[in-house]
C-alpha positions in Angstrom: -25.6 32.0 24.3 -28.3 29.6 26.2 -29.2 30.5 30.0 -30.9 28.3 32.4 -32.2 28.2 36.0 -35.0 26.1 37.6 -37.5 25.5 34.7 -36.8 28.8 32.8 -34.6 28.7 29.6 -33.5 32.0 27.9 -31.3 32.2 24.6 -29.4 35.3 23.4 -28.4 36.2 19.9 -25.4 38.1 20.3 -25.0 38.2 16.5 -28.2 39.7 15.9 -28.4 42.8 18.4 -28.1 41.3 21.4 -31.8 40.3 21.1 -33.4 37.7 23.4 -34.6 34.9 20.9 -36.4 32.8 23.4 -37.7 32.7 26.7 -39.0 29.2 27.6 -40.7 28.8 31.1 -41.8 25.2 32.3 -41.4 24.5 28.2 -43.4 26.7 27.2 -42.3 29.5 24.6 -43.2 33.1 25.7 -41.5 35.3 22.9 -43.1 35.2 19.7 -40.8 33.7 17.0 -40.6 34.4 13.1 -39.8 37.7 11.5 -40.6 39.8 14.5 -39.3 37.8 17.6 -37.9 37.6 20.5 -37.0 40.7 22.6 -34.5 43.6 21.2 -32.5 46.4 22.6 -33.5 50.1 21.7 -30.4 52.5 22.1 -29.6 55.2 21.6 -33.6 56.0 21.1 -36.3 54.6 21.7 -38.9 54.0 19.3 -39.8 57.1 16.6 -37.5 59.9 16.2 -39.3 62.5 14.1 -37.8 62.9 10.5 -34.6 61.3 12.1 -33.9 65.1 13.3 -32.8 65.9 17.0 -31.1 69.0 18.5 -28.0 68.8 20.8 -27.2 72.1 22.1 -27.6 74.4 19.2 -26.4 71.4 16.7 -28.9 69.7 14.7 -28.5 66.3 13.8 -29.9 63.8 10.9 -30.5 60.1 11.5 -31.3 57.9 8.8 -35.1 57.5 8.1 -36.1 54.0 8.7 -39.8 53.9 9.3 -42.1 56.0 6.8 -40.5 59.4 7.7 -39.1 58.9 11.1 -35.9 56.9 12.5 -36.9 54.2 14.5 -35.5 51.9 17.6 -31.9 53.1 17.7 -29.0 51.6 15.7 -28.0 48.4 18.0 -30.6 46.0 17.3 -29.7 44.3 14.3 -25.7 44.6 14.6 -23.3 42.3 16.5 -22.7 42.6 19.9 -19.7 40.9 22.0 -19.8 38.7 24.6 -17.7 39.6 27.8 -18.6 37.0 30.3 -21.0 34.4 30.9 -21.8 31.5 33.1 -24.9 28.9 33.5 -27.3 31.9 34.3 -26.0 35.3 33.4 -24.1 36.7 30.6 -23.0 40.2 29.7 -22.3 41.7 26.3 -21.4 45.1 24.8 -21.4 46.8 21.6 -19.8 50.3 20.6 -21.8 53.2 19.2 -20.5 54.1 15.8 -21.9 56.0 12.8 -24.6 56.6 12.1 -24.4 57.9 15.8 -22.8 61.2 15.5 -20.7 60.4 18.8 -18.6 57.6 20.1 -19.8 55.4 23.0 -20.7 52.2 24.2 -23.9 50.0 24.9 -23.8 47.1 27.3 -26.3 44.6 28.6 -26.3 42.3 31.3 -28.8 39.3 31.3 -29.5 37.3 34.5 -32.0 34.7 35.3 -33.0 34.5 39.2 -31.3 31.5 40.9 -34.8 29.8 41.1 -35.8 30.4 37.4 -38.7 32.8 38.7 -37.3 35.8 36.7 -35.0 37.5 34.5 -33.3 40.9 34.9 -31.8 43.0 32.2 -29.6 45.6 32.6 -28.7 48.3 30.1 -25.8 50.8 30.6 -25.0 53.7 27.9 -21.3 55.4 28.1 -19.6 58.2 26.5 -16.2 57.9 25.0 -15.5 61.7 25.1 -18.2 64.0 24.4 -21.7 64.3 26.0 -24.7 63.3 24.0 -28.6 62.8 24.7 -29.5 59.2 24.8 -32.4 56.7 25.5 -32.6 53.1 26.4 -35.2 50.4 26.6 -36.6 47.1 25.2 -39.1 46.0 22.7 -40.3 42.3 23.7 -42.9 40.6 21.3 -44.6 38.5 24.1 -47.1 35.8 22.6 -50.9 36.9 22.6 -51.6 33.3 22.9 -49.2 30.3 24.3 -50.9 27.9 21.8 -51.8 25.4 24.5 -55.6 25.9 24.3 -55.7 28.4 26.9 -56.9 32.2 26.6 -55.4 35.4 25.1 -53.3 37.4 27.2 -55.1 39.9 29.7 -52.4 43.4 30.5 -53.1 45.0 33.7 -51.4 48.2 34.6 -52.3 51.7 36.2 -50.5 54.5 34.3 -50.5 58.1 35.7 -51.3 59.4 32.0 -51.3 58.7 28.5 -49.3 60.6 26.0 -51.7 61.5 23.3 -50.9 60.1 20.3 -50.8 62.1 16.5 -51.3 61.0 13.3 -47.7 60.7 12.9 -47.7 58.0 15.8 -45.6 60.4 18.0 -46.4 62.0 21.5 -48.2 65.6 20.5 -47.2 66.8 24.1 -50.4 66.5 25.8 -50.9 64.1 28.5 -54.4 62.6 28.6 -56.5 60.4 30.8 -55.5 56.6 29.9 -57.8 55.6 27.0 -58.8 51.7 26.5 -57.1 49.8 23.6 -56.0 48.6 21.3 -52.8 50.6 21.9 -49.6 52.1 20.0 -49.2 54.2 22.5 -46.7 55.5 25.4 -47.9 55.7 29.1 -46.2 57.5 32.0 -45.7 55.5 35.3 -43.7 58.4 37.7 -43.4 55.4 40.2 -41.8 53.2 37.6 -43.3 50.7 34.9 -45.3 48.2 36.7 -47.5 46.0 33.9 -48.7 42.4 34.6 -49.8 40.1 31.4 -52.1 37.1 32.2 -52.5 34.2 30.2 -55.6 32.9 32.1 -54.7 29.6 34.2 -51.5 29.3 32.5 -48.8 32.0 33.4 -48.7 35.5 35.0 -45.7 37.5 33.9 -45.1 41.4 35.6 -42.9 43.5 33.9 -41.1 46.2 36.3 -38.9 48.9 35.9 -37.6 52.1 37.6 -38.0 53.7 33.8 -41.0 55.8 34.0 -42.4 55.4 30.6 -43.7 52.3 28.8 -45.0 51.9 25.1 -47.6 49.4 25.0 -48.5 48.1 21.3 -51.2 45.3 21.1 -52.2 45.8 17.2 -51.0 42.8 16.0 -52.7 39.2 16.1 -50.0 37.2 17.1 -48.1 39.5 20.1 -48.3 42.2 22.7 -45.5 44.6 23.5 -44.7 45.8 26.6 -41.6 48.0 26.3 -40.2 50.2 29.3 -37.9 52.7 28.1 -36.3 55.8 29.9 -38.2 58.4 27.8 -41.1 58.6 25.2 -41.0 58.2 21.7 -39.3 61.5 19.9 -37.7 61.9 23.5 -34.2 62.7 22.0 -36.5 66.3 21.0 -38.7 66.5 24.1 -37.2 64.7 27.2 -33.3 64.5 26.3 -31.4 62.6 29.0 -27.7 63.7 28.7 -24.8 61.1 29.2 -21.8 62.6 30.4 -18.2 60.9 30.9 -19.1 60.9 34.7 -22.8 60.3 34.2 -23.8 57.3 32.1 -27.4 56.3 31.3 -28.4 53.2 33.1 -31.6 51.3 33.3 -32.8 47.9 34.2 -36.0 45.7 33.9 -37.2 42.9 35.6 -39.8 40.0 34.2 -41.0 38.0 37.2 -43.4 35.0 36.5 -45.6 32.3 38.2 -47.5 29.5 36.9 -50.7 28.8 38.7 -50.7 24.9 37.4 -47.4 23.7 37.4 -47.2 20.0 36.4 -44.8 17.7 38.7 -42.4 17.8 36.0 -42.5 21.6 35.8 -44.3 21.9 32.8 -47.3 23.9 32.4 -50.0 21.8 33.2 
């Protein structure tokens, strides 16, 4: 599924987790390609859940362990979704929550390009069919470190209120600390909403915003950096559970807006 507006083009793969497989701005790819690529959805939890275990009320549940000793990134990132509507610049999809998630529910994602092609908004919804359950929602984009046009590597600019101290198991210890310099595989608190700017000097500025209050920043790989808006920190099913009820679904959106300081006469990056 391909959406177009202005000089922007986004490609969505509903067969593979409703992943954004490509984002091209002025003809230049912004998302990493290859084995770890694009931008995928994290639902019904984000990042790692310690040993795949969490509590809901007095009941303990076990998720499949998929990353070392932990469960990681939810259950919908590599399974087929269904498209329910689409046009030139918007599309909507859903995926039912089933085993191994202990409850029945539904996840929706709406992808919308701005009319002038200057931005992209992603909106997630998590609903329960019957029983209430804790959940998280977010996105894991792989932004290219370098756009491959001879320019410099991307620079990150953000001002979090705190950094979640990371333990040896890569999970927050529960202690909040002053933000530390990278490299990062860390979660940051932004109580006024996520706001991170990625700048490829002289080529492109892309701003990631969301009303979500946490973002994981990961820049330990040479090819890409990740800025991940999410509704709770890693292991949040245990530490910051957000209950999804029949009358109170979980809803969150993120907007990526961009500007090109040196756009050429035909809209390509100059």
